[in-house]
C-alpha positions in Angstrom: 54.7 -21.4 6.5 56.9 -24.2 5.1 55.9 -25.6 1.7 56.9 -29.1 0.8 56.4 -30.6 -2.7 59.0 -33.4 -2.6 58.2 -36.9 -1.2 61.8 -37.2 -0.3 61.6 -34.4 2.3 62.4 -35.8 5.8 59.4 -34.2 7.4 57.0 -35.7 4.8 58.5 -39.1 5.4 58.0 -38.7 9.1 54.3 -37.9 8.6 53.9 -40.9 6.4 55.4 -43.2 9.1 53.2 -41.6 11.8 50.0 -42.1 9.7 50.7 -45.8 8.9 52.6 -47.2 11.9 51.2 -47.7 15.3 54.7 -48.5 16.6 56.0 -45.1 15.3 53.1 -43.3 17.0 53.9 -45.0 20.3 57.6 -44.3 19.9 57.2 -40.6 19.2 54.1 -40.0 21.2 52.4 -38.3 18.3 49.4 -38.9 16.1 47.7 -37.3 13.1 44.1 -36.0 13.1 42.5 -35.7 9.7 39.7 -33.3 8.9 38.0 -30.2 10.2 35.7 -31.9 12.8 38.5 -33.8 14.6 40.7 -30.7 14.7 37.8 -28.6 16.1 37.1 -31.2 18.7 40.7 -31.2 19.7 40.9 -27.4 19.9 37.7 -27.3 22.0 39.7 -29.0 24.8 42.0 -25.9 24.8 45.0 -27.9 23.6 47.2 -26.8 20.7 48.5 -29.1 18.0 52.2 -29.6 17.5 51.7 -28.8 13.8 49.0 -27.9 11.4 49.3 -29.6 8.0 47.3 -28.2 5.1 47.1 -28.9 1.4 47.6 -26.3 -1.3 43.9 -26.4 -2.2 42.8 -26.7 1.4 44.0 -23.3 2.3 41.1 -21.8 0.3 38.5 -23.7 2.4 36.7 -21.2 4.6 36.7 -23.5 7.7 40.4 -24.3 7.2 41.3 -20.7 6.9 39.5 -20.0 10.3 41.4 -22.9 11.9 44.7 -21.6 10.5 44.0 -18.1 11.8 43.1 -19.5 15.2 46.3 -21.6 15.4 48.4 -18.7 14.2 47.2 -16.8 17.2 48.6 -19.5 19.6 52.1 -19.2 21.0 53.3 -22.5 19.6 52.1 -22.2 16.1 53.7 -24.4 13.5 52.2 -24.8 10.0 53.2 -26.9 7.0 51.7 -26.8 3.5 51.9 -29.9 1.3 51.2 -30.2 -2.4 47.8 -31.8 -3.0 49.6 -34.9 -4.3 51.6 -35.3 -1.1 48.7 -34.5 1.1 46.6 -37.3 -0.5 49.4 -39.8 0.2 49.0 -39.1 3.9 45.3 -38.6 4.3 43.3 -41.8 5.0 40.3 -40.6 3.0 39.8 -40.6 -0.8 38.7 -37.0 -1.0 40.5 -35.1 1.8 39.2 -31.7 2.9 42.8 -30.5 3.2 43.7 -30.2 6.8 45.5 -32.5 9.4 46.9 -31.8 12.8 49.9 -33.4 14.4 49.1 -33.8 18.1 51.0 -34.9 21.2 49.5 -38.0 22.8 48.5 -37.8 26.4 50.7 -40.2 28.4 48.7 -42.8 30.4 49.3 -42.6 34.1 48.7 -45.2 36.8 45.2 -45.1 38.3 43.4 -46.6 41.2 40.7 -48.7 39.7 38.4 -48.3 42.7 38.3 -44.5 42.1 35.9 -45.2 39.3 32.1 -45.6 39.6 31.7 -46.2 35.9 34.4 -47.4 33.4 34.9 -49.6 30.4 37.3 -52.4 29.6 37.8 -53.8 26.1 39.3 -57.2 25.3 40.6 -57.9 21.8 38.4 -55.4 20.0 40.3 -55.6 16.7 38.2 -53.6 14.3 39.2 -49.9 14.6 35.7 -48.8 13.5 34.1 -50.7 16.4 36.8 -49.5 18.8 36.2 -45.8 17.8 32.4 -46.2 18.1 32.7 -47.7 21.6 34.9 -44.9 22.7 32.3 -42.4 21.3 29.5 -44.1 23.2 31.6 -44.2 26.4 32.4 -40.5 26.2 28.7 -39.7 25.6 27.6 -41.8 28.5 30.0 -40.0 30.9 32.8 -42.5 31.2 36.1 -41.0 31.9 38.5 -44.0 31.5 38.7 -46.9 29.1 41.1 -49.8 29.5 42.2 -51.7 26.5 43.9 -55.1 26.4 47.2 -55.4 24.4 45.4 -57.2 21.5 43.0 -54.4 20.8 43.3 -52.2 17.7 45.4 -49.1 17.9 43.3 -46.5 19.5 45.1 -43.7 17.7 44.9 -45.0 14.1 43.1 -42.9 11.6 40.1 -45.3 11.4 39.7 -45.4 15.1 40.0 -41.6 15.4 37.4 -41.1 12.6 34.9 -43.4 14.3 35.5 -41.8 17.7 34.4 -38.4 16.4 36.5 -36.6 19.0 35.7 -38.9 21.9 39.5 -39.5 22.4 39.9 -36.0 23.7 37.4 -36.4 26.6 38.6 -39.8 27.7 41.7 -41.2 29.3 42.6 -44.3 27.2 44.8 -46.9 28.8 46.3 -49.2 26.2 48.0 -52.5 27.0 46.1 -52.9 30.3 46.1 -56.0 32.4 42.3 -56.4 32.5 42.2 -59.4 34.8 44.3 -57.7 37.4 42.2 -54.6 37.3 39.0 -56.5 37.5 40.2 -58.6 40.4 41.0 -55.4 42.4 37.7 -53.7 41.7 35.4 -53.5 44.6 32.3 -52.8 42.5 30.5 -55.1 40.1 32.2 -56.3 36.9 29.6 -56.8 34.2 30.7 -59.0 31.2 28.6 -58.4 28.1 28.0 -61.7 26.4 25.3 -63.3 24.1 25.1 -66.2 26.5 24.7 -64.1 29.7 22.5 -65.3 32.5 21.0 -61.9 33.2 19.2 -59.4 30.9 21.0 -56.1 31.0 17.6 -54.6 31.7 17.2 -56.7 34.8 20.7 -56.0 36.1 21.0 -53.3 38.8 23.6 -50.9 37.5 23.2 -48.1 39.9 26.3 -48.9 41.9 30.0 -48.8 40.8 30.3 -50.8 37.6 32.9 -51.9 35.1 31.6 -53.1 31.8 33.8 -55.5 29.8 33.2 -56.0 26.1 35.0 -58.6 24.0 36.2 -59.5 20.6 33.7 -59.3 17.7 34.2 -62.9 16.7 35.0 -64.9 19.8 33.7 -62.7 22.5 35.2 -62.5 26.0 37.9 -65.0 27.0 37.1 -67.6 29.7 39.3 -66.0 32.3 37.5 -62.7 31.9 34.1 -64.4 32.0 35.1 -66.3 35.2 36.1 -63.2 37.0 32.9 -61.2 36.1 30.4 -60.8 38.9 27.6 -60.6 36.3 27.3 -62.0 32.8 24.7 -59.8 31.1 23.0 -60.2 27.7 20.7 -58.1 25.6 17.4 -59.8 24.8 16.6 -59.8 21.1 13.6 -60.7 18.9 13.3 -63.3 16.3 16.4 -65.2 15.0 18.9 -62.6 15.9 21.9 -64.2 17.7 24.0 -61.2 18.6 24.6 -57.5 18.0 27.6 -55.7 16.7 29.9 -55.1 19.7 29.7 -51.3 19.3 25.9 -51.4 19.3 25.8 -53.7 22.3 28.2 -51.4 24.2 26.0 -48.4 23.5 22.9 -50.2 24.8 24.7 -51.4 28.0 26.3 -48.1 28.8 23.1 -46.1 28.4 21.1 -48.6 30.4 23.4 -47.6 33.3 22.9 -44.0 32.5 19.1 -44.5 32.5 19.1 -46.3 35.8 21.2 -43.6 37.4 19.2 -40.7 36.0 15.8 -42.2 36.9 16.7 -44.0 40.0 15.1 -47.3 39.0 14.4 -49.5 41.9 12.5 -52.3 40.2 13.6 -54.3 37.2 11.0 -55.7 34.9 11.4 -58.8 32.8 11.7 -58.0 29.1 10.5 -60.6 26.6 9.8 -60.6 22.9 7.0 -62.6 21.3 
């Protein structure tokens, strides 16, 4: 196991760049996972990290020792130990547990949009926490593919990964997607989620092939996207509430489709709040 204590070491500098630069992550096709949970979620997919990075104090952590032993049993094991000071310069959290993993990003491949009965498109979701939360809800709802416009937050940043809670490893994430082109080609319905929608999500028949499109936290979906949608759906709310956080709205919409699919709803009842 290599042990690095100098911030001038080339490998340490490389890790710093990967942690803080989306461009560097895209260039090298690598990203860093921070913490036990994300690493466990990654290993559960039967993939092996390019490198395990632990802190001097982290090696005494029981769960980290188990993960280290597991990775040492793999054919491509590579482990690096950093001094606690260096590790804290890379970790995105104030009190790191002491383990990170360097992983190879899965390359996005061309897909046929009409192969999907249920997928998600995201336009200009710029908050990494919201992006990660939407990915988490999408994975939990059974979505396999998520398409991101070029102006979305980086899906492999530390904040997005942390909010995703491992969802990245069960989804195919297509960054820099041409949402308009994909939506035009889709033979199913395209449902745009918007506070000014003309249909309640609970009155919208979602049992057939469906794409959901969710937009920017501030300005919502762009006019071209709204124009191409076959449905503009909204979530009815009580009182003076004007809108929901986009991640919360996405979870409601996605699981409404799951509910309709699971229970075979054939009638849609008007929902109103007094």
